[in-house]
C-alpha positions as a Python dict, from the first residue, in 0.01 Angstrom:
ca = {
    (1, 'M'): (0, 0, 0),
    (2, 'P'): (261, 258, -86),
    (3, 'G'): (120, 606, -83),
    (4, 'L'): (-153, 532, 173),
    (5, 'L'): (73, 530, 475),
    (6, 'H'): (350, 774, 552),
    (7, 'P'): (703, 638, 524),
    (8, 'L'): (934, 613, 823),
    (9, 'H'): (1223, 857, 848),
    (10, 'E'): (1543, 694, 973),
    (11, 'G'): (1336, 444, 1170),
    (12, 'H'): (1099, 703, 1314),
    (13, 'A'): (729, 721, 1238),
    (14, 'P'): (518, 1036, 1221),
    (15, 'I'): (255, 1069, 1492),
    (16, 'I'): (-18, 979, 1241),
    (17, 'L'): (135, 628, 1216),
    (18, 'H'): (160, 600, 1594),
    (19, 'N'): (-210, 683, 1613),
    (20, 'A'): (-290, 441, 1330),
    (21, 'F'): (-101, 168, 1514),
    (22, 'Q'): (-315, 223, 1824),
    (23, 'D'): (-632, 224, 1612),
    (24, 'A'): (-516, -99, 1443),
    (25, 'I'): (-458, -263, 1782),
    (26, 'D'): (-805, -159, 1897),
    (27, 'A'): (-956, -300, 1577),
    (28, 'L'): (-759, -623, 1615),
    (29, 'E'): (-893, -664, 1968),
    (30, 'D'): (-1251, -614, 1846),
    (31, 'W'): (-1217, -835, 1535),
    (32, 'E'): (-1464, -1120, 1556),
    (33, 'L'): (-1382, -1437, 1366),
    (34, 'G'): (-1597, -1471, 1057),
    (35, 'N'): (-1573, -1100, 976),
    (36, 'D'): (-1339, -946, 720),
    (37, 'E'): (-1014, -789, 833),
    (38, 'P'): (-1089, -454, 994),
    (39, 'L'): (-1011, -134, 810),
    (40, 'I'): (-915, 187, 987),
    (41, 'D'): (-912, 547, 868),
    (42, 'V'): (-569, 694, 798),
    (43, 'N'): (-551, 1024, 608),
    (44, 'D'): (-914, 987, 501),
    (45, 'K'): (-840, 647, 345),
    (46, 'R'): (-953, 301, 460),
    (47, 'V'): (-649, 86, 536),
    (48, 'P'): (-634, -280, 648),
    (49, 'I'): (-485, -316, 995),
    (50, 'S'): (-224, -560, 864),
    (51, 'A'): (-85, -282, 640),
    (52, 'V'): (-34, -60, 944),
    (53, 'F'): (149, -336, 1131),
    (54, 'R'): (370, -403, 827),
    (55, 'R'): (457, -36, 789),
    (56, 'L'): (593, -30, 1144),
    (57, 'W'): (809, -346, 1123),
    (58, 'T'): (1123, -131, 1129),
    (59, 'C'): (1005, 154, 1352),
    (60, 'T'): (1255, 220, 1630),
    (61, 'D'): (1025, 450, 1830),
    (62, 'I'): (953, 334, 2186),
    (63, 'L'): (603, 202, 2254),
    (64, 'P'): (408, 403, 2512),
    (65, 'A'): (340, 202, 2831),
    (66, 'R'): (-40, 202, 2771),
    (67, 'T'): (8, 58, 2422),
    (68, 'L'): (259, -194, 2551),
    (69, 'A'): (8, -319, 2809),
    (70, 'V'): (-250, -388, 2537),
    (71, 'V'): (11, -561, 2321),
    (72, 'E'): (107, -783, 2613),
    (73, 'D'): (-259, -880, 2656),
    (74, 'L'): (-288, -969, 2287),
    (75, 'L'): (44, -1156, 2279),
    (76, 'P'): (70, -1327, 2619),
    (77, 'L'): (330, -1580, 2500),
    (78, 'R'): (564, -1298, 2403),
    (79, 'S'): (493, -1067, 2697),
    (80, 'T'): (822, -1150, 2872),
    (81, 'E'): (1007, -1011, 2569),
    (82, 'F'): (858, -664, 2611),
    (83, 'K'): (1008, -403, 2842),
    (84, 'I'): (856, -68, 2939),
    (85, 'G'): (1072, 213, 2806),
    (86, 'A'): (1271, -17, 2577),
    (87, 'S'): (1029, -204, 2349),
    (88, 'T'): (973, -49, 2008),
    (89, 'Y'): (687, -47, 1764),
    (90, 'A'): (892, -290, 1555),
    (91, 'D'): (911, -531, 1851),
    (92, 'A'): (533, -559, 1850),
    (93, 'A'): (441, -492, 1487),
    (94, 'Y'): (552, -822, 1333),
    (95, 'S'): (380, -1032, 1599),
    (96, 'L'): (61, -831, 1567),
    (97, 'W'): (76, -874, 1189),
    (98, 'Q'): (113, -1251, 1241),
    (99, 'L'): (-189, -1250, 1473),
    (100, 'S'): (-391, -1061, 1210),
    (101, 'Q'): (-292, -1323, 952),
    (102, 'Q'): (-398, -1604, 1186),
    (103, 'K'): (-737, -1437, 1232),
    (104, 'R'): (-772, -1393, 857),
    (105, 'A'): (-694, -1764, 802),
    (106, 'A'): (-939, -1868, 1075),
    (107, 'T'): (-1207, -1653, 912),
    (108, 'S'): (-1143, -1822, 578),
    (109, 'E'): (-1183, -2163, 741),
    (110, 'I'): (-1511, -2061, 903),
    (111, 'R'): (-1647, -1943, 567),
    (112, 'Q'): (-1566, -2271, 391),
}
């Protein structure tokens, strides 16, 4: 989805991507199996949450503690890997993308 999401600058994301990441996490939490992948609004465009997670795979910005707590709830098996004040968006983004892909696959199975 080039062009829909802002690029990173030397590993740093603009605040709009930080906000999109939080919106994507919220949508991932609310995603019920059987429904299509959630879309969120970024720059007046509808973007799949997986695209937001992918965009932040290399983001070196530190996750805020409140966001980290939600990530730990979503990824309990990885929670020991996260550290307040040290974990980055990249640390969480790939695992959240994987979780979104698992939900997408489970939805496909339900529909068959």
